[in-house]
C-alpha positions in Angstrom: -107.9 -63.6 -50.2 -106.2 -67.0 -49.3 -108.0 -70.0 -48.3 -108.6 -70.3 -44.5 -107.2 -72.6 -42.0 -108.3 -74.4 -39.0 -105.9 -74.1 -36.2 -106.0 -75.0 -32.4 -105.8 -72.2 -29.8 -105.9 -73.8 -26.0 -108.2 -76.7 -27.0 -110.4 -74.3 -29.1 -111.0 -74.3 -33.0 -110.1 -71.2 -34.8 -110.4 -69.8 -37.8 -107.4 -68.2 -39.6 -106.3 -67.3 -43.0 -103.3 -68.8 -44.8 -100.2 -67.1 -44.4 -101.3 -64.8 -41.5 -99.0 -65.1 -38.5 -99.8 -66.9 -35.2 -99.9 -63.2 -33.4 -102.6 -62.0 -35.9 -104.9 -65.4 -35.3 -104.3 -65.2 -31.4 -105.3 -61.3 -32.1 -108.4 -62.1 -34.1 -109.2 -64.5 -31.7 -109.8 -63.0 -28.7 -106.4 -64.1 -26.8 -104.6 -61.0 -25.9 -102.0 -63.1 -23.5 -99.3 -65.2 -25.3 -97.1 -66.0 -22.2 -96.9 -65.7 -18.3 -93.4 -64.1 -17.3 -91.3 -64.9 -14.7 -93.7 -63.5 -12.1 -96.8 -64.9 -13.7 -97.9 -61.9 -15.3 -100.1 -62.4 -18.7 -97.5 -61.0 -21.6 -98.8 -60.1 -25.0 -97.5 -58.8 -28.5 -94.9 -55.9 -28.0 -92.6 -56.0 -31.0 -94.7 -58.0 -33.7 -91.0 -58.1 -35.1 -89.3 -60.8 -33.6 -87.0 -58.8 -31.1 -88.8 -59.1 -28.0 -89.8 -62.3 -27.3 -92.6 -61.3 -25.7 -95.4 -63.2 -27.4 -94.0 -66.9 -27.2 -96.1 -69.8 -27.2 -96.2 -73.5 -27.9 -96.9 -74.3 -31.4 -97.2 -78.2 -31.8 -95.3 -79.3 -28.6 -92.4 -76.8 -29.0 -92.0 -74.2 -26.7 -90.9 -71.0 -26.9 -91.8 -69.8 -30.9 -92.2 -66.5 -31.6 -96.0 -66.1 -32.5 -95.1 -63.0 -34.7 -92.5 -65.3 -36.8 -94.7 -68.3 -37.2 -97.1 -68.6 -39.9 -100.5 -70.4 -39.6 -100.9 -73.8 -41.3 -103.8 -75.9 -41.5 -104.1 -77.8 -38.4 -101.6 -76.4 -36.1 -101.9 -76.4 -32.1 -101.3 -72.9 -30.4 -100.7 -73.1 -26.3 -100.4 -69.8 -24.6 -99.9 -69.0 -21.1 -98.0 -71.3 -19.0 -95.3 -73.7 -20.7 -96.5 -77.4 -19.4 -93.9 -80.2 -20.4 -95.5 -83.1 -21.9 -94.7 -85.9 -23.3 -95.8 -85.4 -26.6 -94.3 -82.0 -26.8 -90.8 -83.5 -25.5 -91.2 -85.9 -28.5 -92.1 -83.2 -30.8 -88.8 -81.2 -29.5 -86.9 -84.1 -29.7 -87.6 -84.8 -33.5 -86.8 -81.2 -33.9 -83.6 -81.3 -32.8 -83.0 -84.3 -34.9 -84.1 -82.5 -37.9 -81.5 -79.7 -37.0 -78.6 -82.5 -37.7 -79.4 -81.9 -40.9 -77.3 -78.8 -42.4 -77.2 -76.9 -45.3 -73.5 -75.5 -46.7 -73.3 -72.8 -49.0 -70.2 -71.5 -50.5 -70.8 -67.4 -52.5 -69.0 -64.6 -53.1 -71.4 -62.3 -50.8 -73.6 -62.8 -48.4 -76.0 -60.2 -47.5 -77.5 -60.4 -43.9 -81.2 -58.8 -43.8 -83.7 -59.1 -46.4 -84.9 -54.9 -45.8 -84.9 -52.3 -48.5 -81.0 -51.8 -47.9 -80.4 -55.7 -48.3 -82.3 -55.9 -51.3 -80.6 -52.9 -53.3 -77.2 -54.5 -52.0 -78.4 -58.3 -53.3 -79.8 -57.1 -56.5 -76.2 -54.7 -57.3 -74.3 -58.2 -56.6 -76.0 -60.4 -58.0 -76.4 -58.3 -61.6 -72.7 -58.4 -61.4 -72.3 -62.4 -62.0 -71.4 -62.6 -58.4 -72.7 -65.9 -56.6 -75.1 -63.9 -53.5 -76.7 -65.7 -50.7 -79.6 -63.4 -49.0 -80.5 -64.3 -45.2 -83.3 -62.7 -43.4 -85.5 -63.5 -40.6 -88.8 -62.5 -42.4 -91.1 -65.1 -44.2 -91.0 -62.7 -47.2 -88.0 -60.2 -48.4 -88.7 -56.6 -47.5 -88.1 -55.7 -44.0 -90.3 -53.6 -42.1 -91.3 -51.2 -44.6 -92.1 -53.6 -47.0 -93.6 -56.0 -44.9 -96.2 -58.2 -46.5 -97.7 -61.7 -46.2 -96.6 -64.4 -48.5 -99.7 -65.0 -50.1 -100.4 -61.2 -50.8 -98.8 -58.5 -53.5 -96.1 -56.5 -51.7 -97.0 -52.4 -51.7 -96.6 -51.1 -55.1 -93.4 -49.2 -54.0 -91.5 -52.3 -53.2 -92.4 -54.6 -56.5 -89.7 -53.0 -58.7 -87.0 -54.0 -56.2 -88.9 -57.4 -55.1 -88.8 -58.1 -59.0 -85.3 -57.3 -59.8 -84.3 -59.3 -56.6 -86.1 -62.6 -58.2 -84.6 -62.3 -61.6 -80.8 -61.3 -60.0 -80.7 -65.3 -59.4 -79.6 -64.0 -55.9 -80.3 -67.1 -53.2 -82.5 -65.9 -50.8 -82.9 -67.6 -47.6 -86.0 -66.1 -45.5 -87.0 -67.2 -41.6 -83.3 -67.7 -41.3 -81.5 -66.2 -38.4 -78.2 -65.6 -38.3 -76.6 -66.5 -34.7 -72.7 -66.6 -35.1 -69.9 -65.1 -37.5 -66.1 -66.0 -37.8 -63.4 -65.2 -40.0 -62.5 -68.4 -42.1 -59.5 -68.4 -44.2 -59.6 -65.0 -46.8 -63.3 -64.8 -46.1 -66.3 -65.4 -43.6 -68.3 -68.1 -42.1 -72.1 -67.5 -41.4 -73.8 -69.8 -38.8 -77.7 -69.4 -39.4 -80.9 -71.6 -38.5 -83.8 -71.7 -40.5 -86.9 -73.9 -41.5 -84.8 -76.9 -42.4 -82.2 -77.0 -40.1 -79.3 -75.0 -39.8 -77.0 -73.5 -42.4 -73.4 -72.5 -43.3 -72.3 -69.8 -45.0 -68.7 -69.2 -46.6 -68.2 -66.2 -48.5 -65.6 -63.7 -49.4 -67.3 -60.8 -48.3 -70.4 -59.8 -46.2 -72.8 -57.0 -46.4 -74.6 -56.2 -43.2 -77.9 -54.7 -43.5 -79.6 -55.9 -39.9 -82.0 -53.0 -39.6 -83.3 -51.4 -36.7 -85.7 -52.2 -33.9 -88.1 -50.1 -31.9 -86.7 -47.8 -28.6 -89.1 -48.9 -25.8 -89.1 -46.4 -22.6 -90.7 -48.2 -19.4 -93.4 -46.7 -17.7 -96.4 -48.0 -15.4 -98.6 -50.5 -16.8 -96.4 -50.9 -19.9 -96.2 -54.8 -19.5 -100.2 -55.0 -20.0 -101.4 -57.0 -23.2 -102.3 -54.2 -25.6 -99.5 -52.5 -24.8 -96.8 -52.6 -28.2 -94.6 -50.8 -30.2 -96.2 -48.1 -32.5 -94.2 -50.1 -35.0 -95.5 -53.5 -33.6 -99.3 -52.0 -34.0 -98.9 -51.6 -37.7 -96.5 -55.1 -38.1 -99.6 -57.0 -36.6 -101.9 -55.5 -39.0 -99.8 -56.2 -41.5 -99.1 -59.8 -40.6 -103.0 -60.4 -40.7 -104.4 -58.8 -37.3 -107.9 -57.5 -37.3 -108.3 -54.2 -35.4 -111.4 -53.1 -36.8 -113.1 -51.4 -34.3 -110.6 -51.3 -31.5 -109.7 -47.9 -29.7 -106.2 -47.2 -30.2 -104.1 -44.3 -28.6 -100.8 -43.8 -30.8 -97.8 -42.4 -28.6 -94.3 -41.9 -28.5 -92.0 -39.7 -31.0 -90.9 -39.4 -34.8 -92.4 -39.2 -38.0 -93.2 -43.1 -37.6 -96.3 -42.2 -35.6 -98.1 -40.5 -38.2 -97.7 -43.4 -40.7 -99.0 -45.6 -37.6 -102.2 -43.5 -37.2 -102.6 -43.6 -40.8 -102.9 -47.0 -41.0 -104.5 -47.8 -37.9 -107.1 -45.7 -39.0 -107.6 -47.6 -42.5 -107.5 -50.5 -40.8 -110.7 -50.0 -39.2 -109.3 -49.0 -35.8 -110.8 -45.8 -33.9 -108.1 -43.9 -33.3 -108.5 -41.3 -30.6 -105.3 -39.4 -30.4 -101.6 -39.2 -31.7 -99.3 -37.7 -28.8 -96.1 -36.7 -29.7 -93.6 -36.1 -27.1 -91.9 -33.5 -28.8 -92.3 -29.7 -28.1 -94.5 -27.9 -30.6 -92.1 -25.3 -31.1 -89.8 -27.9 -32.5 -91.9 -29.8 -34.7 -92.9 -26.2 -36.1 -88.9 -25.4 -36.8 -88.4 -28.8 -37.9 -90.9 -28.4 -40.7 -90.1 -25.1 -41.7 -86.8 -26.9 -42.1 -88.7 -29.7 -44.8 -89.4 -27.0 -47.4 -86.1 -28.1 -48.8 -87.8 -31.6 -48.8 -91.3 -31.0 -49.9 -91.9 -34.9 -50.9 -91.5 -35.5 -47.0 -93.5 -32.7 -46.5 -96.4 -34.1 -48.8 -95.8 -37.4 -47.3 -96.6 -36.0 -43.9 -99.5 -34.1 -44.7 -100.9 -37.4 -46.5 -100.5 -39.5 -43.3 -102.2 -36.8 -41.0 -105.0 -37.2 -43.4 -105.2 -40.5 -42.7 -106.3 -39.5 -39.2 -107.7 -36.6 -39.7 -110.9 -37.2 -37.1 -108.1 -37.8 -34.4 -106.2 -35.3 -32.5 -102.6 -34.8 -32.9 -100.9 -33.6 -29.4 -97.5 -32.4 -29.4 -95.6 -32.1 -26.2 -98.0 -35.3 -24.8 -97.1 -38.5 -24.1 -98.2 -41.7 -22.0 -97.4 -42.0 -18.4 -99.3 -44.8 -17.3 -101.0 -48.1 -18.8 -104.2 -49.3 -16.7 -106.1 -52.6 -16.9 -106.8 -55.6 -15.3 -104.4 -58.1 -16.6 -104.9 -56.0 -20.0 -105.3 -52.7 -21.1 -108.1 -50.7 -20.5 -106.9 -47.2 -20.4 -103.8 -44.9 -20.8 -103.2 -41.6 -18.6 -101.3 -38.9 -21.3 -99.6 -35.9 -19.5 -98.1 -32.8 -20.7 -96.4 -32.3 -18.0 -99.1 -30.1 -16.2 -102.0 -31.5 -16.8 -102.9 -35.4 -16.8 -106.0 -37.2 -18.9 -107.1 -40.9 -19.3 -108.8 -42.5 -22.5 -110.2 -45.7 -22.5 -108.5 -47.6 -25.5 -107.4 -51.5 -25.8 -104.6 -50.7 -27.9 -101.4 -48.5 -27.2 -98.9 -48.1 -29.8 -95.9 -46.6 -28.3 -92.5 -46.2 -29.3 -89.8 -43.8 -29.2 -88.0 -43.8 -32.6 -85.6 -46.5 -34.0 -82.1 -48.5 -32.1 -79.8 -49.6 -34.9 -79.5 -53.5 -34.4 -75.3 -53.9 -34.3 -75.1 -57.2 -32.6 -73.5 -58.5 -35.4 -71.6 -55.6 -36.5 -69.7 -55.8 -32.9 -69.5 -59.4 -32.6 -67.5 -59.2 -36.3 -65.2 -56.5 -34.8 -66.6 -53.5 -36.7 -66.0 -50.2 -35.1 -69.1 -49.0 -33.4 -69.5 -45.0 -32.7 -72.3 -43.3 -31.2 -74.4 -46.7 -31.1 -73.5 -46.8 -35.1 -71.5 -48.7 -37.4 -68.6 -46.5 -39.0 -68.4 -47.1 -42.5 -66.8 -45.5 -45.4 -67.7 -43.5 -48.7 -68.1 -46.9 -50.2 -70.2 -48.4 -47.0 -67.1 -50.3 -46.2 -66.7 -50.9 -42.6 -63.5 -50.5 -40.5 -63.5 -54.4 -41.0 -61.9 -55.5 -44.6 -64.4 -57.5 -46.9 -67.6 -56.2 -44.3 -69.4 -53.7 -45.7 -72.7 -52.2 -44.1 -76.0 -50.7 -45.2 -78.8 -48.7 -44.0 -80.2 -48.3 -40.4 -77.4 -50.0 -38.5 -75.2 -47.1 -40.0 -77.6 -44.6 -38.3 -81.6 -44.4 -39.0 -82.2 -42.2 -42.1 -85.3 -43.5 -43.9 -85.6 -45.5 -47.3 -84.1 -43.7 -49.5 -80.8 -43.4 -47.6 -80.8 -46.9 -47.2 -81.6 -48.1 -50.8 -78.8 -45.9 -51.8 -76.3 -47.1 -49.4 -77.2 -50.7 -50.2 -76.4 -50.3 -53.8 -73.5 -48.5 -53.2 -72.3 -51.5 -50.5 -73.3 -54.1 -53.1 -71.5 -52.2 -55.7 -68.3 -52.3 -53.5 -68.6 -55.9 -52.0 -68.7 -57.0 -55.7 -65.4 -55.7 -56.4 -67.0 -52.8 -58.5 -67.6 -49.0 -58.9 -70.9 -47.4 -60.0 -70.0 -45.2 -63.0 -69.3 -41.7 -61.5 -72.6 -40.1 -62.7 -74.6 -42.8 -60.6 -71.8 -42.9 -57.7 -72.5 -39.3 -57.5 -76.2 -39.4 -57.5 -76.2 -42.4 -54.7 -73.7 -40.4 -52.4 -75.7 -37.4 -52.9 -78.8 -38.8 -51.6 -77.0 -40.6 -48.7 -75.5 -36.8 -47.5 -78.9 -35.4 -48.2 -80.7 -38.3 -46.1 -78.2 -38.5 -43.4 -78.2 -34.3 -42.6 -82.0 -34.5 -42.6 -81.4 -37.4 -39.9 -79.2 -35.3 -37.7 -81.9 -32.6 -37.6 -84.6 -35.3 -36.8 -82.6 -37.2 -34.5 -82.3 -33.7 -32.3 -86.0 -32.9 -33.0 -87.3 -36.1 -31.6 -85.1 -37.1 -28.9 -86.8 -38.2 -25.9 -87.1 -35.7 -23.5 -85.7 -35.7 -19.8 -89.0 -35.9 -18.2 -89.5 -39.5 -19.5 -86.8 -40.8 -17.0 -89.2 -40.5 -14.1 -92.2 -42.0 -15.7 -90.9 -45.6 -13.9 -91.6 -46.2 -10.5 -89.8 -48.3 -8.2 -92.1 -51.3 -9.1 -92.2 -50.8 -12.7 -90.9 -53.7 -14.4 -87.4 -52.6 -16.8 -86.2 -56.2 -18.2 -89.3 -57.6 -19.5 -87.7 -61.1 -19.9 -86.8 -61.6 -16.1 -88.9 -59.2 -14.8 -86.6 -56.7 -13.3 -87.8 -54.0 -11.8 -86.4 -50.3 -11.5 -85.8 -50.8 -7.5 -83.3 -53.7 -8.1 -81.3 -52.1 -10.5 -80.8 -48.6 -8.8 -78.0 -49.9 -6.7 -75.9 -50.9 -9.4 -73.1 -48.9 -11.3 -73.1 -50.6 -14.7 -75.4 -53.2 -16.7 -72.4 -55.7 -16.2 -72.8 -55.8 -12.3 -76.7 -55.5 -12.9 -76.5 -58.5 -15.0 -74.6 -60.6 -12.5 -77.0 -59.8 -9.7 -80.5 -59.1 -11.1 -80.1 -61.0 -14.7 -81.4 -57.8 -16.6 -80.7 -58.0 -20.0 -80.2 -62.0 -20.0 -83.2 -63.1 -21.2 -84.5 -64.4 -24.7 -84.3 -60.3 -26.6 -80.7 -60.6 -25.0 -81.0 -56.9 -23.8 -82.7 -55.5 -27.8 -85.6 -54.6 -25.1 -84.2 -53.0 -21.8 -80.5 -52.6 -22.9 -81.5 -49.0 -24.9 -84.4 -48.5 -22.1 -81.1 -48.6 -19.3 -79.0 -46.0 -21.5 -81.4 -43.9 -21.7 -82.0 -44.2 -17.6 -79.5 -44.8 -16.0 -76.4 -43.9 -19.4 -75.0 -47.4 -19.1 -73.8 -49.0 -22.3 -74.3 -52.0 -23.8 -72.4 -55.0 -23.0 -70.3 -56.8 -25.2 -71.4 -59.0 -27.9 -71.0 -63.0 -27.9 -72.5 -65.7 -29.9 -74.8 -66.8 -30.2 -76.5 -63.6 -31.0 -79.8 -64.9 -31.0 -81.5 -67.5 -29.1 -81.1 -70.8 -31.2 -81.8 -74.9 -30.5 -79.2 -76.5 -29.2 -78.6 -78.8 -32.0 -77.8 -76.0 -34.1 -75.2 -75.2 -31.6 -74.0 -78.7 -31.6 -73.6 -78.5 -35.5 -71.7 -75.8 -35.1 -69.3 -76.6 -32.5 -68.7 -79.6 -34.8 -67.5 -77.8 -37.8 
């Protein structure tokens, strides 16, 4: 274990572990509220992956820092709740602005966006071929969400071979770096990114997009209470240093991730009261029967279930409401007929994953059914732009790695040896077939559309309620009148929810595709 560091949280001193996230430090200090919303509601961690922007706090006088993406350091000053303009804060922000004037420029053969399994596999293949490779990733360490680990900790055992290989490959890795714009430049591409040292311009001959996925959140009464978070979000918070020992958790939603989360939380010392899967029992039994062709998946599922053996696993059950006075105290579950309440202080709820396609959309890649269209070499409809992993459709770790390898070889101008190409293609095809069945099995049921009441918040960034959205025919009209989808998350949370509730398609994508400091935009414009 690393040495502890001292931080200040709202004028009180707390001890945090070096390398843990600020969100974890707040959780460990009993501070569940990170910020106050537009209407004054307390909000806490939701996704814990940098997507939702619900965990914004003021750090060392600089407002709107994502607590889940910032690592604790000795002497750090963290302020929660209302953003209070202060002279010291303004000076700190001015200092931050000045630092962003410094811009790094990198030229490379191939740039890989995303450091999860697909991105790491692609980068290894590219760099090992002799091509100059740059990896840009928002996480503090490569590995993505599935291999998430703290900088001062050993990565999961399954990740070590790939991460060791990446370190040996001589690929340039820029962690904690967000790509916010991409444009055609001559025969190649220019990426504009923001990282700890300021802005970064990367000129690349080809791109591999391995931008991963995010959780699907569906609104229901009380879902904005601190303590209600994503299923993967609860797991990510624990992986980043959050202690949940002795807490009572309800895990709910849909998909195999619930099993992994239930096992993780139990292993972390939480009392898992129930794991509630909204899919019908008959569908689950048919799905399990089909897994005889995938014995490894059956073994994995059984191992996860054994990890929370003391908790009930209820099929055809979902969370209808979360209750509490300023923070979560209980949830009401239902099977569509009966309704019962469980007291808890963590509700980990997620309805599967949504591919992150903003960057491919910005580049003009063809999108079909919410996923990026690629050929057998993982090339998109835009020459020189390849895509791998979850943006092509959520299909699991093995598929992501296989597609990353294929994309990396193609982007570097190489073809895999025939035997290896057949192996990688077979892994991809097999996993994609299973993904189609999984999607049908765990698709959110119709009853979930009617959970949100008229006063239920749908757009969390702007506190837009369901009643305010009902009169409109589409997202563009709703945006103009209510600002739904125009907050810091840029519709990444409410966009898929609105698609589920109303059938609205996502609006057009424009740069910057991530919130970015003004100094970074000025630097981009001056380029």
